[in-house]
VOLUM-739245 format. One record per residue (C-alpha): residue in one letter; x, y, z. Coordinates in nm, 3 decimals, padded with zeros to 5 digits, always signed. Example, Ala and Ser with C-alpha at 12.3 -4.5 7.8 and 13.67 -1.06 7.14 Angstrom:
% VOLUM-739245
 code    east   north      up
    A +01.230 -00.450 +00.780
    S +01.367 -00.106 +00.714
END
This chain:
% VOLUM-739245
 code    east   north      up
    M -05.615 +03.301 -00.379
    H -05.958 +03.405 -00.252
    Q -06.057 +03.038 -00.231
    F -05.728 +02.940 -00.061
    C -05.766 +03.179 +00.236
    P -06.103 +03.036 +00.350
    L -05.958 +02.686 +00.325
    V -05.661 +02.780 +00.542
    C -05.882 +02.959 +00.792
    G -06.117 +02.663 +00.806
    F -05.825 +02.424 +00.853
    L -05.679 +02.631 +01.137
    A -06.023 +02.672 +01.302
    S -06.084 +02.296 +01.304
    D -06.146 +02.160 +01.655
    T -05.950 +01.844 +01.577
    L -05.628 +02.018 +01.459
    P -05.473 +02.089 +01.805
    G -05.540 +01.729 +01.909
    A -05.388 +01.599 +01.584
    M -05.080 +01.817 +01.631
    Q -05.040 +01.688 +01.986
    N -05.081 +01.327 +01.872
    V -04.820 +01.371 +01.596
    G -04.573 +01.516 +01.847
    L -04.635 +01.239 +02.101
    A -04.611 +00.972 +01.830
    L -04.274 +01.102 +01.710
    L -04.148 +01.128 +02.066
    T -04.274 +00.778 +02.140
    V -04.078 +00.644 +01.842
    L -03.767 +00.850 +01.921
    I -03.717 +00.732 +02.280
    P -03.681 +00.356 +02.208
    V -03.477 +00.428 +01.895
    V -03.225 +00.630 +02.098
    L -03.213 +00.361 +02.366
    F -03.158 +00.099 +02.096
    I -02.871 +00.299 +01.944
    F -02.690 +00.318 +02.276
    S -02.746 -00.054 +02.337
    L -02.572 -00.128 +02.004
    E -02.249 +00.046 +02.099
    K -02.030 -00.212 +02.268
    E -01.709 -00.144 +02.074
    A -01.385 +00.007 +02.206
    L -01.501 +00.350 +02.092
    F -01.825 +00.335 +02.292
    E -01.756 +00.641 +02.506
    W -01.653 +00.848 +02.207
    D -01.940 +00.720 +01.991
    K -02.178 +00.823 +02.269
    I -02.056 +01.179 +02.225
    V -02.103 +01.155 +01.847
    I -02.455 +01.017 +01.891
    L -02.548 +01.296 +02.130
    D -02.394 +01.570 +01.915
    K -02.444 +01.447 +01.558
    V -02.726 +01.192 +01.553
    I -02.992 +01.300 +01.801
    E -02.835 +01.647 +01.831
    A -02.915 +01.668 +02.202
    K -02.851 +02.042 +02.219
    N -03.124 +02.109 +01.963
    L -03.361 +01.824 +02.056
    L -03.528 +02.025 +02.331
    I -03.574 +02.313 +02.090
    S -03.742 +02.085 +01.835
    L -03.972 +01.949 +02.107
    A -04.053 +02.303 +02.215
    L -04.135 +02.392 +01.854
    I -04.382 +02.102 +01.845
    F -04.562 +02.142 +02.178
    L -04.541 +02.515 +02.266
    P -04.774 +02.623 +01.982
    L -05.051 +02.421 +02.148
    F -05.036 +02.644 +02.457
    F -05.103 +02.954 +02.251
    W -05.349 +02.801 +02.007
    G -05.648 +02.958 +02.188
    Y -05.574 +03.303 +02.041
    N -05.839 +03.355 +01.773
    S -05.607 +03.520 +01.526
    P -05.582 +03.317 +01.202
    L -05.252 +03.483 +01.112
    F -05.099 +03.399 +01.451
    Q -05.233 +03.045 +01.432
    L -05.077 +03.007 +01.086
    F -04.745 +03.120 +01.231
    L -04.780 +02.869 +01.519
    F -04.860 +02.591 +01.270
    F -04.544 +02.665 +01.069
    V -04.344 +02.659 +01.396
    F -04.499 +02.319 +01.470
    V -04.413 +02.191 +01.120
    G -04.053 +02.309 +01.166
    G -04.025 +02.112 +01.491
    V -04.175 +01.802 +01.325
    I -03.931 +01.825 +01.032
    Y -03.637 +01.854 +01.271
    L -03.754 +01.557 +01.477
    V -03.807 +01.351 +01.160
    K -03.451 +01.441 +01.057
    I -03.324 +01.310 +01.392
    L -03.519 +00.987 +01.341
    F -03.380 +00.952 +00.989
    N -03.022 +01.006 +01.114
    S -03.087 +00.748 +01.385
    Y -03.203 +00.501 +01.119
    R -02.890 +00.569 +00.911
    W -02.667 +00.519 +01.217
    I -02.831 +00.185 +01.294
    K -02.823 +00.077 +00.929
    N -02.475 +00.231 +00.887
    D -02.531 +00.310 +00.520
    I -02.270 +00.442 +00.278
    V -02.196 +00.812 +00.232
    Q -02.004 +00.959 -00.062
    R -01.746 +01.201 +00.077
    N -01.473 +01.366 -00.130
    H -01.506 +01.094 -00.395
    N -01.450 +00.826 -00.129
    S -01.717 +00.600 +00.016
    V -01.742 +00.593 +00.394
    N -02.016 +00.457 +00.617
    F -02.248 +00.696 +00.799
    R -02.094 +00.638 +01.142
    D -01.743 +00.716 +01.015
    F -01.882 +01.018 +00.830
    L -02.023 +01.163 +01.153
    R -01.711 +01.068 +01.347
    G -01.508 +01.255 +01.087
    K -01.729 +01.564 +01.128
    Y -01.679 +01.545 +01.502
    H -01.301 +01.526 +01.456
    E -01.313 +01.829 +01.229
    E -01.460 +02.024 +01.519
    I -01.211 +01.888 +01.774
    S -01.024 +02.219 +01.787
    N -01.321 +02.366 +01.972
    L -01.270 +02.122 +02.262
    T -01.049 +02.169 +02.566
    D -00.707 +02.000 +02.582
    A -00.842 +01.732 +02.817
    E -01.141 +01.662 +02.590
    R -00.921 +01.639 +02.280
    E -00.683 +01.403 +02.457
    T -00.974 +01.179 +02.561
    V -01.107 +01.169 +02.204
    W -00.770 +01.060 +02.063
    I -00.719 +00.801 +02.338
    L -01.057 +00.646 +02.254
    T -00.987 +00.674 +01.880
    W -00.661 +00.479 +01.864
    R -00.783 +00.194 +02.082
    K -00.985 +00.059 +01.793
    E -00.863 -00.130 +01.489
    I -01.027 +00.070 +01.210
    S -01.133 -00.140 +00.912
    N -01.220 +00.154 +00.687
    T -00.888 +00.290 +00.557
    V -01.057 +00.593 +00.397
    Y -01.176 +00.695 +00.742
    E -00.837 +00.616 +00.897
    R -00.667 +00.837 +00.638
    S -00.877 +01.132 +00.754
    L -00.802 +01.050 +01.119
    I -00.426 +01.032 +01.061
    K -00.435 +01.357 +00.867
    K -00.625 +01.532 +01.146
    F -00.401 +01.378 +01.412
    T -00.082 +01.496 +01.239
    E -00.230 +01.845 +01.213
    N -00.292 +01.841 +01.590
    I +00.063 +01.722 +01.656
    D +00.201 +01.991 +01.423
    I +00.038 +02.257 +01.640
    L +00.164 +02.104 +01.966
    A +00.517 +02.066 +01.826
    E +00.525 +02.424 +01.702
    E +00.396 +02.549 +02.038
    K +00.648 +02.321 +02.219
    N +00.371 +02.181 +02.435
    Y +00.586 +01.877 +02.514
    S +00.382 +01.741 +02.804
    L +00.062 +01.708 +02.600
    L +00.261 +01.600 +02.293
    K +00.419 +01.321 +02.496
    R +00.080 +01.189 +02.612
    Y -00.066 +01.205 +02.257
    L +00.226 +01.012 +02.108
    E +00.250 +00.759 +02.392
    N -00.113 +00.666 +02.338
    F -00.064 +00.643 +01.962
    L +00.248 +00.427 +02.002
    A +00.061 +00.189 +02.234
    H -00.178 +00.107 +01.947
    I +00.051 +00.155 +01.644
    D +00.009 -00.211 +01.540
    K -00.362 -00.145 +01.477
    R -00.293 +00.124 +01.218
    A -00.326 +00.057 +00.844
    L +00.038 +00.120 +00.755
    Y -00.004 -00.100 +00.448
    D -00.207 +00.184 +00.298
    G +00.030 +00.420 +00.117
    I -00.160 +00.738 +00.202
    V -00.192 +00.651 +00.573
    Y +00.178 +00.560 +00.581
    E +00.291 +00.872 +00.396
    N +00.096 +01.112 +00.617
    L +00.220 +00.950 +00.936
    F +00.582 +00.890 +00.834
    G +00.618 +01.237 +00.684
    G +00.479 +01.388 +01.004
    L +00.716 +01.187 +01.223
    I +01.023 +01.299 +01.027
    K +00.907 +01.661 +01.045
    W +00.851 +01.641 +01.422
    Y +01.190 +01.477 +01.472
    F +01.368 +01.769 +01.308
    L +01.162 +02.020 +01.506
    L +01.263 +01.842 +01.827
    C +01.626 +01.815 +01.717
    D +01.642 +02.187 +01.639
    S +01.477 +02.267 +01.973
    A +01.739 +02.059 +02.155
    K +02.003 +02.313 +02.056
    E +01.822 +02.584 +02.250
    Q +01.916 +02.644 +02.613
    D +01.579 +02.538 +02.753
    T +01.658 +02.337 +03.065
    K +01.299 +02.357 +03.189
    N +01.155 +02.152 +02.901
    N +01.466 +01.961 +02.804
    S +01.389 +01.634 +02.986
    V +01.030 +01.612 +02.854
    R +01.145 +01.709 +02.504
    F +01.400 +01.426 +02.515
    E +01.126 +01.177 +02.613
    V +00.915 +01.296 +02.320
    E +01.214 +01.256 +02.088
    I +01.258 +00.895 +02.205
    I +00.890 +00.822 +02.136
    V +00.912 +00.978 +01.789
    S +01.227 +00.776 +01.718
    T +01.050 +00.456 +01.822
    L +00.754 +00.538 +01.597
    I +00.991 +00.597 +01.305
    E +01.152 +00.257 +01.368
    K +00.806 +00.100 +01.362
    C +00.731 +00.272 +01.031
    V +01.058 +00.160 +00.871
    L +00.996 -00.199 +00.978
    S +00.637 -00.181 +00.852
    A +00.751 -00.045 +00.515
    L +00.984 -00.340 +00.465
    K +00.716 -00.591 +00.565
    K +00.406 -00.432 +00.412
    R +00.545 -00.320 +00.076
    T +00.541 +00.056 +00.129
    S +00.918 +00.099 +00.082
    S +00.875 +00.328 -00.218
    V +00.689 +00.577 +00.005
    L +00.948 +00.534 +00.281
    F +01.247 +00.636 +00.070
    R +01.065 +00.900 -00.134
    K +00.937 +01.071 +00.180
    L +01.264 +01.028 +00.370
    K +01.469 +01.177 +00.089
    K +01.232 +01.473 +00.057
    E +01.213 +01.547 +00.430
    I +01.589 +01.537 +00.502
    E +01.686 +01.751 +00.205
    G +01.853 +02.069 +00.327
    K +01.830 +01.968 +00.693
    D +02.105 +02.009 +00.952
    E +02.375 +01.742 +00.912
    E +02.388 +01.663 +01.282
    C +02.012 +01.608 +01.300
    V +02.013 +01.390 +00.987
    K +02.293 +01.181 +01.135
    K +02.100 +01.130 +01.461
    L +01.784 +01.037 +01.272
    L +01.952 +00.779 +01.047
    A +02.168 +00.636 +01.323
    R +01.896 +00.614 +01.586
    S +01.589 +00.506 +01.393
    I +01.653 +00.398 +01.036
    C +01.987 +00.238 +00.940
    R +01.994 -00.047 +01.193
    V +01.629 -00.142 +01.138
    F +01.687 -00.135 +00.763
    F +02.004 -00.347 +00.784
    D +01.838 -00.604 +01.012
    N +01.530 -00.658 +00.794
    I +01.604 -00.580 +00.429
    A +01.705 -00.940 +00.349
    D +01.356 -01.063 +00.449
    S +01.165 -00.796 +00.255
    Q +00.964 -00.910 -00.046
    E +01.062 -00.582 -00.210
    Q +01.439 -00.613 -00.167
    L +01.514 -00.613 -00.542
    D +01.293 -00.308 -00.601
    I +01.436 -00.133 -00.296
    W +01.796 -00.163 -00.408
    G +01.717 -00.117 -00.775
    H +01.465 +00.169 -00.761
    Y +01.375 +00.304 -00.416
    F +01.702 +00.338 -00.225
    P +01.867 +00.657 -00.363
    E +02.178 +00.580 -00.569
    E +02.362 +00.875 -00.414
    W +02.324 +00.716 -00.070
    K +02.505 +00.400 -00.175
    I +02.877 +00.372 -00.107
    T +03.101 +00.403 -00.411
    K +03.421 +00.582 -00.501
    E +03.214 +00.864 -00.651
    T +02.974 +00.917 -00.358
    Q +03.257 +00.908 -00.104
    G +03.454 +01.156 -00.311
    D +03.164 +01.403 -00.312
    K +03.228 +01.640 -00.021
    E +02.865 +01.756 -00.023
    N +02.730 +01.403 +00.009
    F +02.740 +01.351 +00.385
    I +02.444 +01.108 +00.383
    S +02.643 +00.837 +00.203
    K +02.914 +00.875 +00.469
    I +02.653 +00.831 +00.744
    W +02.534 +00.506 +00.587
    L +02.896 +00.387 +00.567
    N +02.966 +00.466 +00.931
    E +02.644 +00.298 +01.048
    F +02.718 -00.007 +00.834
    I +03.066 -00.050 +00.984
    Q +02.929 -00.026 +01.339
    W +02.644 -00.265 +01.260
    A +02.871 -00.512 +01.079
    Q +03.131 -00.533 +01.358
    N +02.922 -00.754 +01.585
    R +02.807 -00.974 +01.299
    I +03.150 -01.023 +01.145
    G +03.303 -01.075 +01.490
    K +03.101 -01.389 +01.561
    T +03.325 -01.684 +01.642
    K +03.106 -01.930 +01.452
    N +03.127 -01.910 +01.076
    E +02.750 -01.939 +01.021
    F +02.621 -01.772 +00.706
    D +02.476 -01.426 +00.779
    K +02.218 -01.350 +00.511
    N +02.152 -00.996 +00.636
    L +02.520 -00.907 +00.629
    D +02.557 -01.075 +00.291
    E +02.263 -00.877 +00.147
    V +02.365 -00.534 +00.278
    S +02.739 -00.564 +00.209
    S +02.682 -00.650 -00.157
    K +02.397 -00.406 -00.233
    L +02.503 -00.103 -00.029
    F +02.843 -00.125 -00.202
    P +02.726 -00.181 -00.562
    S +03.067 -00.157 -00.730
    V +03.248 -00.423 -00.526
    E +03.301 -00.794 -00.585
    P +03.110 -00.941 -00.286
    M +03.342 -01.230 -00.197
    L +03.656 -01.017 -00.207
    W +03.480 -00.736 -00.021
    A +03.378 -00.981 +00.253
    K +03.742 -01.083 +00.302
    I +03.856 -00.721 +00.325
    L +03.586 -00.628 +00.576
    T +03.653 -00.940 +00.781
    L +04.024 -00.855 +00.792
    L +03.947 -00.505 +00.917
    V +03.661 -00.571 +01.157
    R +03.704 -00.914 +01.314
    P +03.896 -00.908 +01.645
    W +04.233 -01.071 +01.587
    S +04.512 -01.171 +01.822
    G +04.866 -01.068 +01.723
    S +05.032 -01.268 +01.446
    D +04.730 -01.498 +01.412
    R +04.550 -01.238 +01.202
    M +04.635 -01.389 +00.861
    K +04.618 -01.745 +00.991
    S +04.264 -01.693 +01.122
    L +04.152 -01.521 +00.802
    V +04.280 -01.812 +00.592
    E +04.149 -02.091 +00.811
    Q +03.818 -01.944 +00.934
    G +03.712 -01.771 +00.615
    T +03.411 -01.539 +00.617
    N +03.046 -01.571 +00.715
    F +02.914 -01.362 +00.421
    G +03.004 -01.258 +00.067
    Y +02.887 -01.576 -00.104
    T +02.634 -01.405 -00.331
    G +02.824 -01.299 -00.643
    R +02.722 -01.049 -00.908
    V +02.534 -01.181 -01.210
    L +02.752 -01.121 -01.515
    V +02.596 -01.222 -01.847
    E +02.731 -01.214 -02.201
    F +02.484 -01.304 -02.476
    F +02.667 -01.227 -02.798
    G +02.979 -01.350 -02.973
    S +03.175 -01.671 -02.962
    T +03.247 -01.869 -02.647
    E +03.603 -01.739 -02.642
    K +03.493 -01.375 -02.674
    S +03.225 -01.419 -02.409
    S +03.478 -01.574 -02.173
    K +03.717 -01.282 -02.225
    R +03.437 -01.031 -02.170
    L +03.327 -01.197 -01.847
    H +03.685 -01.220 -01.727
    G +03.723 -00.850 -01.800
    Q +03.412 -00.772 -01.596
    D +03.546 -00.981 -01.307
    K +03.875 -00.794 -01.320
    A +03.699 -00.456 -01.333
    Q +03.497 -00.546 -01.023
    E +03.809 -00.661 -00.842
    D +03.991 -00.338 -00.929
    S +03.691 -00.131 -00.817
    T +03.679 -00.322 -00.487
    L +04.046 -00.262 -00.413
    E +04.026 +00.106 -00.507
    L +03.728 +00.157 -00.275
    A +03.908 -00.025 +00.009
    L +04.211 +00.203 -00.030
    I +03.985 +00.510 -00.027
    L +03.776 +00.408 +00.274
    F +04.039 +00.232 +00.483
    G +04.364 +00.391 +00.373
    N +04.513 +00.380 +00.723
    E +04.477 +00.002 +00.734
    F +04.632 -00.049 +00.391
    T +04.951 +00.155 +00.401
    K +05.257 +00.016 +00.220
    E +05.407 -00.099 +00.547
    K +05.094 -00.282 +00.661
    L +05.040 -00.443 +00.322
    Q +05.399 -00.571 +00.324
    D +05.342 -00.710 +00.675
    Y +05.024 -00.886 +00.558
    I +05.211 -01.046 +00.269
    S +05.498 -01.154 +00.494
    D +05.261 -01.309 +00.746
    L +05.087 -01.500 +00.468
    K +05.412 -01.634 +00.323
    R +05.508 -01.780 +00.662
    L +05.196 -01.997 +00.665
    K +05.240 -02.356 +00.540
    Y +04.953 -02.568 +00.409
    A +04.925 -02.894 +00.216
    K +04.917 -02.870 -00.160
    E +04.581 -02.815 -00.333
    T +04.391 -02.762 -00.008
    Q +04.129 -02.493 +00.050
    E +04.363 -02.318 +00.294
    E +04.646 -02.303 +00.040
    A +04.409 -02.160 -00.222
    R +04.293 -01.888 +00.020
    Q +04.653 -01.812 +00.116
    K +04.764 -01.761 -00.244
    Y +04.451 -01.560 -00.328
    L +04.507 -01.322 -00.038
    E +04.876 -01.284 -00.125
    A +04.780 -01.187 -00.480
    I +04.522 -00.939 -00.354
    F +04.762 -00.764 -00.117
    E +05.031 -00.757 -00.386
    K +04.786 -00.587 -00.618
    M +04.686 -00.336 -00.348
    L +05.055 -00.265 -00.286
    T +05.096 -00.192 -00.657
    L +04.795 +00.042 -00.655
    R +04.927 +00.214 -00.342
    S +05.267 +00.268 -00.510
    K +05.118 +00.451 -00.809
END
């Protein structure tokens, strides 16, 4: 210790030390200036303006840069005081400034190199790491500043899904606050900007999709509940926000069907609508979900998994679900299907409709598709007077050609044939029972007798397709009449 003190005093008393300290400071500053200029020259992406803020705040830390420079150069002005203890203090101040400036240079190198950072067990690059830190502090900004940050954020197609997950999470938290506060004007601008760039979002990523879709459903119900309040001042803006949210939900449903995130779609949808107001659920399904689903399910690569595993069984339309008074969601799907199917069944040309064929057979799992198509066509297609049966026989249907797969592996050929015939009959009975439950007013005894009479008046050549259809329909209506009489 006694030897150390003279060494320190001698070091501090050296005539060359102040000059060396000055040279170190100037050298670091000389390196820093071109590095900073080079960083800004690199940024020519869509997020340039926002990245400039991140560089200033998180890389070169502009607010503290002047302090670090002061820590380096101010000690030189006071170095003339011949107090070793004070000089030692000044030297430590100088070292602190040097360390801080070296840290800035190191961060600048990492930004240029864009190396990988381990964050919450996920790897993100250094730029996205600093951007994420900036977003975490976004609540400290003014409304206008926050809006600018989000506008600049969503313009870019973000290749790092880990980073995009954090952005979506933070964005939904911001929207949650605005929705709760009923700040509809700012909410509208936030969502309009997001909608304008929705196609750039990584909706194929399950976590990104779940956070966004769950948030949209939650906001929709908040808006729907708010609509019941007598708030004429905000009503028009709130309605515009509701339209934007509905459009975003449509986009998410379509994306789920195309990008194989349907399992998340139905799991999240089922969870979010549980216990919600029936009127709001009906508006949500009718406005944003059912039609998009009906129009696109046939082209989805996941259609078998959707119907077999993802689409809730209690939402499908069967005798049991329609008989459950508490199950209003199944009734909504039925009503939306009938409205959607009317235009498609009503087409004058008998071109095969694969979407109608897919939905009519899978949404009604207990029916025999071909028979069900004839029943729906009878009820929905616009007919003219007594030509109703004639048109049904001669025009046929434009869907219902995909039958159920019935397989019997065991037993003799005769037993297998009987078993398959029994399954066919059970499906036919189930179809007719469901038709009488859903459309009882169209299948009264009187109307069924009229249908049969109209069919009997039709005359066709023997063994023609028209004669076969005529006899088949007569048999069907006779059977329905029997069921109605029980």
